[in-house]
C-alpha positions in Angstrom: 10.1 -11.1 -35.5 6.4 -9.8 -35.8 6.2 -6.2 -35.9 4.1 -4.6 -33.3 0.7 -3.3 -34.0 -0.1 -0.8 -31.5 0.3 3.0 -31.5 -1.2 5.1 -28.3 -1.8 8.2 -26.6 -3.1 9.0 -22.8 -5.3 7.3 -20.4 -6.0 9.3 -17.8 -5.7 7.2 -14.1 -7.5 8.3 -11.0 -5.2 9.8 -8.1 -3.7 6.9 -5.9 -5.9 6.6 -2.7 -4.0 5.6 0.5 -4.3 1.6 0.7 -3.7 -0.9 3.8 0.2 -1.2 3.4 0.8 2.8 2.8 2.5 4.1 -0.4 2.0 0.5 -1.4 4.6 0.0 -5.1 3.4 -3.3 -6.3 6.8 -4.1 -7.3 8.3 -0.7 -8.4 11.1 -1.5 -10.4 12.6 1.8 -11.8 9.9 3.2 -14.0 10.0 6.9 -13.7 6.3 7.5 -13.8 2.8 5.9 -14.7 2.3 6.4 -18.3 -1.0 6.3 -20.4 -2.0 4.9 -24.0 -5.4 4.6 -24.4 -4.9 4.9 -28.7 -7.0 1.7 -30.1 -3.9 -0.5 -31.4 -5.7 -1.7 -34.8 -8.0 -5.0 -34.2 -7.4 -7.6 -36.6 -8.5 -6.7 -39.9 -11.9 -8.5 -40.8 -11.8 -9.5 -36.6 -15.0 -10.4 -34.8 -15.9 -7.8 -32.0 -16.4 -9.2 -28.5 -18.8 -8.4 -26.0 -16.4 -5.2 -26.1 -15.3 -2.7 -28.3 -11.8 -2.5 -26.6 -10.4 -3.6 -23.4 -8.1 -1.8 -21.4 -4.7 -3.2 -20.0 -2.3 -1.6 -17.3 1.3 -3.0 -16.3 4.4 -2.2 -15.5 7.7 -1.7 -17.9 9.9 -3.9 -16.0 10.9 -7.2 -17.2 8.5 -8.9 -14.5 5.6 -7.8 -16.2 7.1 -9.8 -19.5 4.1 -11.4 -20.6 2.2 -7.9 -21.0 5.9 -6.1 -22.4 5.6 -8.9 -25.3 2.0 -10.0 -25.5 1.8 -6.1 -26.0 4.4 -5.6 -28.4 4.5 -8.3 -30.9 0.2 -8.4 -31.2 -0.5 -11.4 -29.5 -3.1 -10.5 -27.6 -5.0 -7.9 -30.2 -4.4 -11.6 -32.6 -6.7 -13.5 -29.9 -9.0 -10.0 -29.0 -10.2 -10.1 -33.2 -12.0 -6.9 -33.9 -11.7 -5.7 -29.4 -9.4 -3.1 -30.0 -6.3 -3.0 -26.9 -5.3 -0.4 -25.2 -2.7 -0.1 -22.2 -1.5 2.3 -19.6 1.4 1.3 -18.0 1.9 2.7 -14.3 4.8 3.0 -11.9 3.7 1.7 -8.3 0.9 -0.6 -8.0 -1.6 1.6 -5.6 -2.0 3.4 -8.5 -2.5 0.3 -10.9 -5.1 -0.9 -8.2 -7.0 2.7 -8.6 -6.9 2.5 -12.3 -8.4 -0.6 -12.1 -11.4 0.4 -9.5 -12.2 3.5 -11.7 -12.7 2.1 -14.7 -9.6 3.3 -16.5 -8.2 -0.4 -17.0 -9.8 -3.5 -17.2 -7.2 -6.3 -16.4 -3.9 -5.6 -14.7 -0.6 -7.5 -14.5 0.1 -6.3 -10.5 2.4 -8.0 -8.0 1.3 -9.9 -5.2 0.9 -7.2 -2.3 -0.9 -4.4 -4.1 -3.4 -7.0 -5.3 -3.1 -8.6 -1.2 -4.0 -4.8 -0.6 -6.7 -3.9 -3.4 -8.5 -6.8 -2.0 -9.1 -6.8 1.4 -8.9 -2.7 1.0 -12.4 -3.4 -0.8 -13.6 -6.4 1.3 -13.3 -8.5 -1.5 -15.3 -6.3 -4.0 -12.8 -5.1 -6.1 -10.4 -7.4 -8.0 -9.8 -11.0 -8.6 -6.7 -12.7 -9.5 -7.3 -14.5 -12.9 -3.6 -16.0 -13.6 -0.2 -16.2 -13.1 2.5 -14.6 -14.8 6.2 -14.7 -13.4 8.0 -16.1 -10.3 11.4 -15.2 -9.0 13.4 -12.2 -10.1 14.7 -10.9 -6.5 17.9 -11.0 -5.3 19.9 -10.1 -1.9 22.5 -8.3 -3.3 25.5 -6.7 -1.2 29.0 -5.0 -0.7 31.0 -7.7 -0.9 34.4 -5.5 1.1 31.3 -4.6 3.5 29.1 -8.4 3.8 30.8 -11.6 3.3 28.0 -13.8 4.8 24.3 -13.7 5.4 25.0 -13.5 9.9 27.3 -10.3 8.1 24.0 -8.4 7.4 23.1 -7.7 11.2 24.1 -4.3 11.8 23.7 -3.2 7.9 22.2 -1.0 5.7 20.2 -2.7 3.7 17.5 -1.4 0.9 13.8 -2.6 0.3 12.0 -0.6 -2.5 9.5 0.7 -0.4 7.6 -0.1 3.5 5.1 -2.9 3.2 6.0 -3.8 -0.6 6.7 -7.4 -1.7 10.4 -7.2 -0.9 10.5 -5.4 1.9 7.7 -8.2 3.7 10.3 -11.0 2.2 13.3 -9.3 3.9 11.3 -8.9 7.0 10.2 -11.9 7.5 14.3 -13.6 6.9 15.1 -10.8 9.2 12.3 -12.7 12.3 13.4 -16.5 11.2 16.7 -15.3 11.6 16.0 -14.2 15.1 16.6 -10.9 15.0 14.7 -8.1 15.9 13.5 -5.1 13.6 10.9 -2.2 13.9 8.8 -3.1 10.9 7.8 0.9 10.7 11.3 2.6 11.1 13.0 -0.6 9.8 15.7 0.1 13.1 17.0 -2.9 14.4 19.8 -5.4 14.4 19.3 -4.4 10.6 18.8 -1.1 9.5 16.5 -2.1 6.4 16.1 1.5 4.1 13.4 1.7 2.3 14.5 3.3 -1.0 13.2 3.7 -4.5 14.7 1.4 -7.1 15.5 4.3 -9.7 17.8 5.6 -6.8 19.3 2.4 -4.8 22.0 1.9 -7.5 23.4 5.4 -7.0 23.1 5.0 -3.2 24.9 1.7 -3.3 27.6 3.0 -5.2 28.0 6.0 -3.1 28.1 3.8 0.0 25.2 5.1 2.0 23.6 1.2 1.6 25.8 -2.2 2.0 23.0 -3.9 0.2 19.7 -4.1 -0.8 16.7 -7.0 -1.5 15.6 -5.8 -4.7 13.6 -6.9 -7.9 15.2 -7.4 -11.3 16.4 -5.8 -12.9 18.1 -3.4 -10.0 18.9 -6.2 -8.5 21.3 -6.7 -11.9 22.3 -3.1 -12.2 23.6 -3.3 -8.4 25.9 -6.3 -9.6 27.1 -4.0 -12.8 28.2 -1.7 -9.8 30.6 -4.0 -8.1 27.7 -6.3 -5.9 27.3 -9.6 -5.0 24.3 -11.9 -4.8 24.2 -13.5 -1.6 20.8 -15.1 -1.8 18.0 -15.5 -4.4 14.8 -15.3 -2.8 13.9 -18.1 -4.9 16.0 -20.7 -3.0 13.9 -19.7 0.0 10.5 -21.1 -1.4 9.1 -24.6 -2.4 10.2 -25.8 -5.8 11.8 -22.4 -6.1 8.9 -20.7 -7.3 6.8 -17.7 -5.4 4.4 -15.4 -7.5 6.2 -12.1 -8.4 3.6 -11.1 -10.8 -0.4 -11.8 -11.2 -3.0 -11.1 -13.7 -6.0 -9.3 -12.1 -9.5 -8.2 -13.3 -12.3 -5.9 -12.6 -15.0 -8.0 -11.3 -17.5 -5.4 -12.9 -16.0 -6.4 -16.1 -15.4 -10.2 -15.4 -19.1 -10.9 -15.1 -19.9 -8.2 -18.3 -17.6 -9.2 -20.9 -16.3 -13.0 -19.9 -15.6 -13.2 -23.5 -12.9 -10.8 -23.2 -11.2 -11.3 -20.4 -10.5 -15.1 -21.4 -9.8 -13.5 -24.8 -6.9 -11.6 -22.9 -6.0 -14.6 -20.8 -5.7 -16.8 -24.1 -3.5 -14.2 -25.4 -1.8 -14.5 -22.2 -1.1 -18.6 -22.4 0.2 -17.9 -25.9 2.9 -15.4 -25.0 3.9 -17.3 -22.6 4.8 -20.4 -24.5 6.4 -17.8 -27.3 8.8 -16.4 -24.1 9.6 -19.9 -22.9 10.1 -21.1 -26.6 11.6 -18.3 -27.9 14.0 -16.9 -25.5 16.3 -14.4 -26.9 13.3 -13.0 -29.5 11.3 -13.1 -26.4 13.9 -11.2 -24.7 14.6 -8.7 -27.4 10.9 -8.3 -27.6 10.4 -6.7 -24.0 13.7 -4.9 -24.3 12.1 -2.8 -27.4 9.3 -2.1 -25.2 11.3 -1.1 -22.6 13.1 1.1 -24.7 9.5 2.5 -26.4 8.0 3.2 -23.1 10.9 4.0 -21.6 12.7 6.0 -24.1 16.3 3.5 -23.3 17.2 0.0 -23.7 18.9 -2.4 -20.7 22.2 -3.4 -21.8 23.5 -6.4 -22.1 25.4 -6.9 -18.8 21.7 -6.4 -17.1 19.6 -7.6 -19.0 21.1 -11.2 -20.0 21.0 -12.1 -16.2 18.2 -10.3 -15.2 15.9 -12.3 -17.9 17.3 -15.5 -16.9 16.3 -14.9 -12.9 12.6 -14.6 -14.4 10.6 -17.7 -14.7 7.2 -17.5 -17.0 4.2 -19.2 -16.2 0.5 -19.4 -16.5 -0.2 -21.3 -12.9 -0.6 -18.2 -10.5 1.3 -19.8 -7.0 -1.5 -19.2 -5.2 -0.5 -21.2 -2.2 2.6 -18.4 -2.3 0.6 -15.7 -2.0 -1.1 -17.0 1.3 2.4 -17.5 2.2 3.3 -13.9 1.8 -0.2 -12.4 3.0 0.8 -14.4 5.9 4.5 -13.0 6.1 3.3 -10.2 6.4 0.5 -10.0 9.2 3.8 -11.5 11.0 5.9 -8.5 10.6 3.5 -6.7 11.9 2.8 -4.5 8.8 -1.1 -5.9 8.5 -3.7 -7.7 10.7 -3.9 -11.4 8.8 -6.1 -10.9 6.1 -8.9 -13.1 4.6 -8.4 -14.3 0.7 -11.5 -16.3 0.4 -12.9 -15.7 -2.9 -9.2 -13.7 -4.5 -9.1 -16.0 -7.4 -11.4 -16.9 -10.2 -9.6 -19.1 -12.2 -11.9 -21.0 -14.3 -11.3 -18.7 -17.1 -7.6 -19.5 -17.4 -8.2 -23.3 -16.8 -10.9 -23.5 -19.5 -8.0 -21.6 -21.7 -5.6 -24.3 -20.7 -8.2 -26.8 -21.0 -8.8 -26.0 -24.6 -5.3 -26.2 -25.2 -4.6 -29.8 -23.3 -2.7 -28.4 -20.8 -2.7 -28.7 -17.0 -4.9 -27.1 -14.6 -3.9 -24.8 -11.9 -5.3 -24.6 -8.4 -6.4 -21.9 -6.4 -5.0 -23.1 -2.9 -8.6 -22.6 -1.6 -9.0 -18.8 -2.1 -11.1 -19.2 -5.1 -15.1 -18.2 -5.8 -17.3 -20.8 -4.6 
């Protein structure tokens, strides 16, 4: 496995603005704090510099952002960027990453669907574009099997989600509505008690018995299983072809306009990283875990890493139809008015990369730029 070329120091991200969903976490999977790393990675030897001296990439230190973790760790982005240096910043929550993008502290980011929708609608379609996909799946309903033995048994129980209005919260509220049960979206009170709990403390809350289960992303779900929990439902089973977007790639519209060659190079790095992850799953899993250790100081143990990694599907397709569905679910739950997502996607750069590599192109479900 090639050694990582990346060396980092601090990049200051701007303070979080309140967004449409409130304090909406992208997929806040347990990273303890935002970290910013602005050191130039060593550009490729004799590499040709593109239209920018550097590109600032943001992502989360969790497995659903494996493309960014592995692509940075293995130098695969830097290889495509040549003499244009990679700078990185990691985030703990979607709003802070969106604000960093708006402030120019990052240019391109890996992020969950809800904050991408939120950032786009809040700016009236001016701040960002989704330019690619990265991951699907990796979300499960895990329960205490001594308290809950069936899906119908959730009624009257306390079930955690990561944060009011976040991607998993929206999914759980939508599932509850489909059951015909009633829950106040804001308070979480109703036929099921929806308890908004930070993923960092959800395992302790589960272990103490203060919650009966949780609808959560990986690796939190596998941490609960390690504490004796049982997977009652995999969210993938609720979606067509068992696929739904959990991580997108976004870009500042300003950066896309001024540096299309850099954006295309990052996307080429993403596609090639995804291919390497799929064809070398064990090496990629180890690489992602090494990146997590570098960022958080602690690697995931095998009993958590292995099942979590297996449940996440890495892909290039942004699964645009599922983004629209997630926005519709949020509107149905009463968390926001139905958003206008027209123009949120610009998949031309990704499709150019895919075409050059002989891969099938991907669609934007009618939500692309005209």
